[in-house]
N, CA, C and O of each residue as an XYZ file, in Angstrom:
452
protein
N     144.285    215.588     98.749
C     144.985    215.977    100.213
C     144.609    217.373    100.535
O     144.654    218.190     99.615
N     144.188    217.817    101.900
C     144.382    219.020    102.376
C     145.491    220.126    102.146
O     146.588    219.569    102.174
N     145.574    221.062    101.996
C     146.734    221.983    101.786
C     147.894    222.013    102.710
O     149.063    222.215    102.382
N     147.336    221.739    104.168
C     148.129    221.501    105.300
C     149.181    220.011    105.248
O     150.329    219.754    104.885
N     148.098    219.315    105.801
C     148.860    217.964    104.979
C     149.813    217.999    103.924
O     150.955    217.608    104.163
N     149.495    218.430    102.741
C     150.404    218.627    101.544
C     151.593    219.062    101.862
O     152.645    218.483    101.590
N     151.468    220.203    102.510
C     152.688    221.201    102.864
C     153.629    220.364    103.824
O     154.811    220.125    103.577
N     152.946    219.954    104.951
C     153.912    219.143    106.007
C     154.259    217.815    104.986
O     155.462    217.610    105.149
N     153.939    217.225    104.401
C     154.452    216.210    103.631
C     155.803    216.412    102.613
O     156.872    215.834    102.417
N     155.099    217.560    102.108
C     156.543    218.222    101.052
C     157.358    218.847    101.829
O     158.331    219.264    101.201
N     157.378    219.117    103.055
C     158.182    219.931    103.651
C     159.213    218.819    104.273
O     160.436    218.879    104.143
N     158.384    217.629    105.087
C     159.172    216.360    105.211
C     160.052    215.922    104.674
O     161.170    215.807    105.176
N     159.752    215.599    103.592
C     160.592    215.333    102.039
C     161.893    215.829    101.839
O     162.997    215.285    101.792
N     161.356    217.429    101.695
C     161.984    217.997    101.266
C     162.759    219.390    101.622
O     163.600    219.990    100.952
N     162.183    219.720    102.939
C     162.652    220.844    103.392
C     163.843    221.136    103.946
O     164.089    222.312    104.216
N     164.911    219.984    104.246
C     166.194    220.241    104.052
C     166.878    220.722    102.698
O     168.077    220.909    102.492
N     165.970    220.850    101.962
C     166.760    221.284    100.453
C     166.352    222.962    100.345
O     166.506    223.509     99.254
N     165.898    223.645    101.354
C     165.697    225.054    101.419
C     166.918    225.664    102.382
O     167.454    224.908    103.192
N     167.215    226.647    102.301
C     167.868    227.349    102.993
C     167.405    227.450    104.626
O     166.215    227.373    104.933
N     168.476    227.630    105.639
C     167.927    227.765    106.734
C     166.994    228.800    106.942
O     166.018    228.605    107.666
N     167.251    230.208    106.215
C     166.368    231.280    106.624
C     164.939    231.086    105.769
O     163.965    231.810    105.973
N     164.952    230.144    104.910
C     163.470    229.830    104.628
C     162.989    228.797    105.353
O     161.784    228.553    105.300
N     163.803    228.063    106.103
C     163.248    227.107    106.694
C     162.854    227.573    108.024
O     162.267    226.698    108.662
N     162.982    228.551    108.560
C     162.474    229.334    109.851
C     161.542    230.016    109.460
O     160.547    229.940    110.181
N     161.438    230.838    108.359
C     160.162    231.779    107.887
C     159.427    230.687    107.762
O     158.648    230.572    108.708
N     159.332    229.544    106.708
C     158.302    228.845    106.538
C     157.681    227.763    107.747
O     156.609    227.176    107.602
N     158.528    227.625    108.913
C     157.804    226.882    109.496
C     157.390    227.762    110.811
O     156.743    227.399    111.793
N     157.817    228.698    110.595
C     157.002    229.995    111.804
C     155.537    229.945    110.907
O     154.668    229.281    111.473
N     155.129    230.552    109.578
C     154.240    230.920    109.497
C     153.029    229.567    108.991
O     151.804    229.644    109.086
N     153.742    228.523    108.517
C     153.161    227.117    108.046
C     152.880    226.213    109.086
O     151.799    225.633    109.181
N     153.881    226.064    109.924
C     153.423    225.352    111.369
C     153.386    225.799    112.641
O     152.767    225.083    113.428
N     153.920    226.866    113.094
C     153.686    227.988    114.083
C     152.365    229.129    114.121
O     152.136    230.016    114.944
N     151.779    228.816    113.167
C     150.456    229.837    112.504
C     150.749    231.275    112.971
O     149.867    232.098    113.217
N     152.323    231.540    113.089
C     152.318    233.126    112.775
C     152.129    233.828    111.513
O     152.652    233.463    110.460
N     151.286    234.957    111.653
C     151.048    235.993    110.565
C     152.003    236.386    109.855
O     153.154    236.476    110.281
N     151.713    236.616    108.897
C     152.897    237.336    108.023
C     153.431    238.351    108.388
O     154.632    238.493    108.154
N     152.606    239.489    109.155
C     153.187    240.380    109.997
C     154.055    239.955    111.244
O     155.060    240.580    111.585
N     153.684    239.086    111.750
C     154.472    238.582    113.077
C     155.875    238.265    112.711
O     156.892    238.773    113.182
N     155.748    237.096    111.547
C     156.652    236.608    110.933
C     157.921    237.669    110.183
O     159.103    237.347    110.061
N     157.476    238.617    109.864
C     157.896    239.618    109.466
C     158.878    240.820    110.503
O     159.980    241.316    110.272
N     158.061    240.977    111.536
C     158.754    241.231    112.728
C     159.646    240.628    113.340
O     160.449    241.260    114.026
N     159.690    239.522    113.246
C     160.266    238.498    113.867
C     161.799    238.141    113.167
O     162.834    237.787    113.732
N     161.604    238.310    112.134
C     162.865    238.240    110.928
C     163.541    239.352    110.151
O     164.354    239.349    109.227
N     162.839    240.443    110.943
C     163.570    241.741    110.304
C     163.022    241.953    108.649
O     163.636    242.705    107.893
N     162.081    241.371    108.310
C     161.867    241.542    106.789
C     160.270    242.195    106.736
O     159.554    242.468    107.700
N     159.962    242.350    105.244
C     158.613    243.252    105.207
C     157.679    242.416    105.341
O     158.246    241.323    105.355
N     156.111    242.192    105.496
C     155.238    241.202    105.315
C     155.314    240.714    103.824
O     155.101    239.574    103.410
N     155.741    242.073    102.957
C     155.467    241.029    101.693
C     156.461    240.328    101.289
O     156.336    239.510    100.378
N     157.668    240.565    101.955
C     158.723    239.580    101.733
C     158.552    238.335    102.501
O     159.269    237.399    102.149
N     157.730    238.141    103.497
C     157.184    236.788    103.738
C     156.444    236.177    103.082
O     156.632    234.995    102.796
N     155.438    236.865    102.703
C     154.861    236.293    101.866
C     154.986    235.646    100.396
O     154.310    234.778     99.843
N     156.217    236.465     99.926
C     156.968    235.997     98.657
C     157.603    234.887     98.702
O     157.646    233.991     97.860
N     158.292    234.997    100.107
C     159.271    233.841    100.684
C     158.500    232.349    100.497
O     158.954    231.366     99.912
N     157.078    232.494    101.236
C     156.283    231.602    101.559
C     156.063    231.001     99.987
O     156.426    229.866     99.676
N     155.411    231.944     99.049
C     154.939    231.170     97.712
C     156.376    230.786     97.286
O     156.256    229.565     97.185
N     157.464    231.028     97.022
C     158.438    230.669     96.391
C     158.933    229.196     97.178
O     159.293    228.326     96.384
N     158.984    228.860     98.502
C     159.052    227.591     99.417
C     158.064    226.743     98.505
O     158.372    225.714     97.903
N     156.805    227.369     98.514
C     155.679    226.335     98.438
C     155.954    225.933     96.649
O     155.536    224.855     96.225
N     156.599    226.803     95.822
C     156.781    226.383     94.549
C     157.917    225.533     94.482
O     157.751    224.534     93.783
N     159.016    225.661     95.018
C     160.491    224.749     94.924
C     160.096    223.550     95.473
O     160.591    222.503     95.055
N     159.158    223.558     96.475
C     159.034    221.975     97.128
C     157.995    221.359     96.253
O     158.076    220.144     96.075
N     156.905    222.111     95.608
C     156.401    221.000     94.523
C     157.124    220.984     93.391
O     156.800    220.162     92.533
N     157.875    221.582     93.226
C     158.975    221.240     91.760
C     159.958    220.171     92.130
O     160.371    219.368     91.294
N     160.330    220.163     93.378
C     161.105    218.760     93.669
C     160.052    217.680     93.721
O     160.491    216.593     93.343
N     158.940    217.677     94.040
C     157.945    216.524     94.163
C     157.526    216.348     92.472
O     157.145    215.199     92.250
N     157.518    217.054     91.500
C     157.162    217.049     90.314
C     158.192    216.413     89.616
O     157.973    215.738     88.610
N     159.915    216.686     90.354
C     160.761    216.110     89.384
C     161.270    214.964     90.464
O     162.152    214.332     89.882
N     161.109    214.521     91.579
C     161.373    213.450     92.241
C     160.267    212.351     92.988
O     160.544    211.228     93.410
N     158.730    213.138     93.019
C     157.916    212.336     93.435
C     158.200    211.499     94.608
O     157.962    210.302     94.449
N     158.522    211.756     95.414
C     158.781    211.092     96.892
C     157.862    210.669     97.487
O     157.744    209.544     97.973
N     156.618    212.141     97.514
C     155.576    212.011     98.537
C     154.393    211.189     97.709
O     153.416    210.648     98.228
N     154.680    211.223     96.470
C     153.667    210.215     95.644
C     153.739    208.755     95.853
O     152.868    207.903     96.025
N     155.255    208.704     95.780
C     155.945    207.110     95.940
C     155.130    206.712     97.635
O     154.320    205.816     97.876
N     155.544    207.446     98.305
C     154.750    207.591     99.484
C     153.949    207.176     99.784
O     153.938    206.294    100.642
N     152.843    207.668     99.160
C     151.476    207.566     99.121
C     151.013    206.236     98.655
O     150.071    205.640     99.176
N     151.678    205.810     97.699
C     151.462    204.747     96.741
C     151.951    203.474     97.892
O     151.203    202.562     98.245
N     152.923    203.605     98.211
C     153.279    202.201     99.006
C     152.401    202.310    100.238
O     151.818    201.256    100.492
N     152.169    203.260    101.023
C     151.120    203.237    102.005
C     149.712    202.609    101.660
O     148.921    202.168    102.495
N     149.535    202.642    100.328
C     148.062    202.102    100.060
C     148.231    200.691     99.653
O     147.376    199.812     99.768
N     149.535    200.550     99.119
C     149.622    199.234     98.754
C     149.936    198.370    100.085
O     149.615    197.181    100.078
N     150.665    199.033    101.434
C     151.016    198.034    102.287
C     149.498    197.403    103.091
O     149.298    196.256    103.492
N     148.506    198.684    103.147
C     147.267    198.698    103.378
C     146.586    197.117    102.927
O     146.345    196.129    103.620
N     146.421    197.359    101.577
C     146.013    196.329    100.739
C     146.862    194.735    101.091
O     146.180    193.712    101.146
N     148.011    194.693    101.258
C     148.649    193.756    101.956
C     148.064    193.325    103.210
O     147.867    192.136    103.462
N     147.821    194.146    103.894
C     147.535    193.896    105.720
C     146.122    193.327    105.566
O     145.595    192.549    106.362
N     145.517    193.861    104.327
C     143.863    193.360    104.335
C     143.964    192.055    103.705
O     143.353    191.154    104.279
N     144.662    191.731    102.552
C     145.077    190.571    101.895
C     145.557    189.422    103.686
O     144.928    188.398    103.953
N     146.393    189.809    104.336
C     147.027    188.963    105.203
C     145.846    188.727    105.879
O     145.434    187.568    105.830
N     145.134    189.616    106.559
C     143.821    189.294    107.267
C     142.940    188.088    106.613
O     142.617    187.067    107.220
N     142.603    188.407    105.222
C     141.775    187.807    104.625
C     142.121    185.897    104.699
O     141.483    184.869    104.924
N     143.713    186.354    104.305
C     144.193    184.923    104.413
C     144.092    184.158    106.005
O     143.848    182.975    106.244
N     144.279    184.906    106.652
C     144.090    184.076    107.766
C     142.858    183.327    108.201
O     142.725    182.335    108.918
N     141.816    184.247    107.423
C     140.552    183.699    107.783
C     139.926    182.461    106.920
O     139.112    181.659    107.378
N     140.525    182.445    105.394
C     140.145    181.641    104.434
C     141.148    180.813    103.911
O     140.841    179.875    103.175
N     142.384    181.067    104.225
C     143.274    180.129    103.860
C     143.677    180.159    102.438
O     144.572    179.462    101.958
N     142.914    181.060    101.766
C     142.813    181.115    100.201
C     144.061    181.498     99.649
O     144.509    182.642     99.726
N     144.779    180.283     98.940
C     146.111    180.880     98.254
C     146.055    181.946     97.409
O     147.151    182.497     97.305
N     145.083    182.497     96.693
C     145.120    183.630     95.710
C     145.666    184.687     96.602
O     146.650    185.288     96.171
N     145.108    185.086     98.005
C     145.642    186.203     98.813
C     147.160    185.911     99.026
O     147.742    186.752     99.712
N     147.861    184.930     98.586
C     149.572    185.022     98.864
C     150.101    185.127     97.704
O     151.300    185.389     97.620
N     149.374    184.957     96.649
C     149.964    185.252     95.055
C     149.386    186.776     95.217
O     150.340    187.452     94.832
N     148.725    187.346     95.445
C     148.469    188.859     95.341
C     149.084    189.534     96.343
O     149.085    190.746     96.130
N     149.758    189.119     97.644
C     150.626    189.574     98.533
C     152.094    189.449     97.807
O     152.881    190.318     98.183
N     152.506    188.702     97.018
C     153.668    188.349     96.232
C     154.071    189.618     95.528
O     155.068    190.331     95.643
N     152.494    189.721     94.406
C     152.852    190.706     93.403
C     152.750    192.154     93.616
O     153.118    193.067     92.877
N     151.922    192.213     95.284
C     152.062    193.788     95.636
C     153.382    194.054     96.074
O     153.881    195.152     95.827
N     154.169    192.965     96.851
C     155.821    193.319     97.068
C     156.265    193.390     96.260
O     157.298    193.999     96.539
N     156.259    193.102     94.867
C     157.303    193.298     93.756
C     157.047    194.568     93.547
O     157.970    195.382     93.594
N     155.759    194.956     93.284
C     155.181    196.525     92.742
C     155.957    197.026     93.704
O     156.942    197.600     93.240
N     155.897    197.027     94.716
C     156.509    198.253     95.874
C     157.853    198.313     95.535
O     158.379    199.405     95.321
N     158.723    196.857     95.429
C     159.866    197.095     94.956
C     160.447    197.583     93.626
O     161.622    197.649     93.264
N     159.351    197.894     93.017
C     159.792    198.806     91.815
C     159.768    200.476     91.640
O     160.381    201.221     90.874
N     158.833    200.711     92.644
C     158.460    202.066     93.018
C     159.387    202.993     93.315
O     159.042    204.132     93.628
């Protein structure tokens, strides 16, 4: 997964667990593409302070993912839903009852995630 996409997903799932100060600076640097110097000037801290805060936020977001696995479960669910979609299309074309059994199996698997 590319770094920006990963950061976006982690932030979407766990960003509310950061402080308001952390969220503001993280969003400025990661999503609004401010340089460390620009973010530092905007928030009245040093460039090194911004760098350290971004690094700590990334570590914190990764720690949450390690413990909770919400992004992993989300990605797994997306793949399984895509497989269900493919099977439904296949069933429409072939009326193969095996497709229905596979859809049922996958739906149970999603319920267990």
